[in-house]
C-alpha positions in Angstrom: 76.0 144.2 175.9 77.3 147.4 174.8 78.2 148.0 170.8 81.5 147.6 172.1 82.1 144.6 174.5 80.7 140.7 173.6 80.9 138.0 174.9 84.5 136.4 174.0 85.0 133.7 171.2 87.8 132.4 169.5 85.9 133.4 166.1 86.2 137.2 166.9 88.4 139.8 166.8 89.7 140.6 170.5 86.0 141.1 171.8 85.0 144.3 170.1 81.5 144.4 168.4 80.9 146.6 165.0 79.9 150.3 165.9 76.0 149.7 164.9 75.8 153.0 165.7 77.5 154.4 162.4 74.4 153.5 160.5 71.3 155.3 160.4 69.1 151.3 160.7 72.1 149.8 162.3 72.8 147.8 159.8 75.9 147.1 158.9 77.8 145.6 155.5 78.7 141.9 156.0 80.9 140.7 152.9 80.9 136.5 153.4 83.6 134.7 151.5 85.0 130.9 152.0 87.0 130.1 154.4 88.9 127.6 151.9 88.8 128.8 148.4 88.8 132.6 149.6 86.3 133.3 147.0 83.8 136.0 148.1 80.4 134.9 148.1 77.7 137.7 148.9 76.9 140.5 150.5 74.2 141.0 153.0 73.6 143.3 156.4 73.7 142.3 159.9 72.0 144.0 163.0 73.3 143.0 166.6 70.7 140.6 166.8 72.1 139.3 163.6 75.6 139.4 164.8 75.1 137.9 168.1 73.1 135.0 166.7 75.7 134.4 164.6 78.3 133.9 166.6 76.3 131.7 169.3 75.0 129.5 166.2 77.9 129.5 164.4 75.4 129.5 161.2 75.4 133.4 159.8 72.2 134.5 160.1 71.7 138.9 158.6 68.9 141.3 158.9 67.0 140.6 155.8 65.6 144.4 154.6 62.5 143.1 152.4 61.4 140.5 155.1 62.6 143.2 157.5 63.2 140.2 160.0 66.6 138.1 161.1 67.1 135.2 158.3 69.4 132.6 158.4 71.2 131.7 155.5 70.0 128.1 154.5 67.3 128.2 156.6 65.0 126.9 153.6 67.4 125.6 151.6 69.3 123.7 154.5 72.6 125.4 152.1 74.2 127.1 155.9 77.2 129.0 156.0 78.8 127.8 158.8 81.3 130.4 161.0 84.6 130.0 161.1 85.4 133.3 161.2 84.7 137.2 161.7 87.1 139.9 161.2 85.6 143.7 161.4 87.5 146.9 159.0 90.2 149.1 159.9 86.7 151.8 160.8 84.9 148.9 162.6 81.7 149.3 160.7 82.3 146.7 158.0 82.4 143.1 158.7 84.1 140.6 157.1 82.9 136.8 157.6 85.1 133.6 157.0 82.5 130.8 156.2 82.3 127.2 154.7 79.3 127.2 152.5 76.8 123.4 152.6 75.9 124.4 149.1 75.3 126.9 146.6 74.8 130.3 148.3 72.5 132.3 145.6 68.5 132.2 145.6 69.5 131.6 141.8 72.0 128.3 142.8 75.1 129.7 141.1 78.0 128.7 143.5 78.1 132.3 144.4 76.1 135.8 144.1 78.1 136.8 141.6 77.4 134.1 139.6 81.4 132.6 140.1 82.2 129.3 140.7 83.6 128.3 143.9 86.7 126.2 142.7 89.8 127.1 145.3 93.0 125.5 144.0 92.8 122.2 142.2 94.3 120.2 145.3 90.7 121.0 147.1 89.2 119.6 144.6 90.7 116.9 144.5 90.2 116.2 148.1 86.8 116.5 147.0 86.6 114.2 144.3 88.5 111.7 147.2 85.9 112.5 149.8 82.9 111.3 146.8 84.5 108.5 145.7 84.5 107.1 149.4 81.3 108.4 150.1 79.9 106.8 147.0 81.4 103.3 147.2 82.3 104.6 143.0 82.6 100.9 141.6 85.6 100.2 140.1 87.1 103.6 142.1 91.0 103.0 142.3 90.0 105.6 145.9 87.5 103.4 146.9 89.2 100.5 146.8 91.3 101.7 148.6 89.2 102.7 151.2 88.1 99.3 151.7 91.2 97.5 152.1 91.7 100.0 155.2 94.3 102.1 156.9 97.2 100.1 156.6 97.5 99.5 153.2 96.6 103.2 152.8 99.6 104.2 154.7 101.2 101.3 153.3 101.0 103.3 149.8 102.1 106.6 151.1 105.3 105.3 152.2 105.5 103.1 149.3 105.6 106.4 147.0 107.8 108.0 149.3 110.4 105.7 148.3 109.9 106.1 145.2 110.5 110.0 145.2 113.4 110.1 147.0 115.0 107.3 144.8 114.4 109.6 141.4 115.1 112.4 143.5 118.3 110.8 142.9 118.6 110.4 139.3 118.1 113.0 136.5 115.2 112.2 135.4 112.9 115.3 135.8 109.6 114.3 134.5 109.9 110.7 136.2 110.6 112.5 139.7 107.4 114.7 139.2 105.0 111.8 138.5 106.0 110.2 141.5 105.7 113.2 144.0 102.3 113.7 142.0 101.6 109.9 143.4 103.4 110.8 147.1 100.9 113.4 147.3 97.7 112.2 145.6 98.2 109.5 148.3 98.8 111.6 151.1 95.6 113.1 150.7 94.1 109.7 150.8 95.6 109.6 153.7 94.6 112.4 155.4 91.1 111.9 154.7 91.4 108.6 156.0 92.4 109.9 159.7 89.6 112.4 159.7 91.9 115.4 158.3 92.3 117.4 155.2 95.0 120.1 153.9 92.9 123.2 155.6 93.8 121.2 158.8 97.4 120.7 157.4 97.9 124.3 156.6 97.1 125.5 159.9 99.9 123.8 161.6 102.1 125.1 159.2 100.7 128.9 160.2 101.1 128.5 163.4 105.2 127.5 163.1 105.4 130.2 160.4 104.3 132.8 162.9 106.3 131.4 165.8 
């Protein structure tokens, strides 16, 4: 495979490989960004073999300069970087990878190699809390009690909250309206989870609509 073509992939950018020959060691710098929060996670280096392995396995693989071999992030810890998208810069000599981290990224245990907390908007944090309540079946949790009652009850709650929002929208009490809107959004997140989807799935549809 040449440095100007590779197998087509929905994760790539039109079938072009980065120009590894621009560097004497044939290593290209790679910036990894969280696909959900947009937080920069780490910097690494890839050669062509690491790039191709990443594309095939959809787990980010680097060339380790200290170990002098291919190194899949998380191969020991299990904290893989799950590939979502690969972008090349305008000079085709730097790579931006968007990925979903399966755990802390830094070897120190920090969320990122820049010692930042990897948090997106509060809505995404709330999604994680809802998921945790469901998975741990936390006793006394309102969220868990809804999941136990099933999809019909969850959908019913969303409908009830939507009606409350409409009612408050017709009045002039801004605080009541905002609180009912918050209740609706909260239960909508629960419904999304119950159906196996997330805010990111809905965002993708809205982005596609916007492009059209």
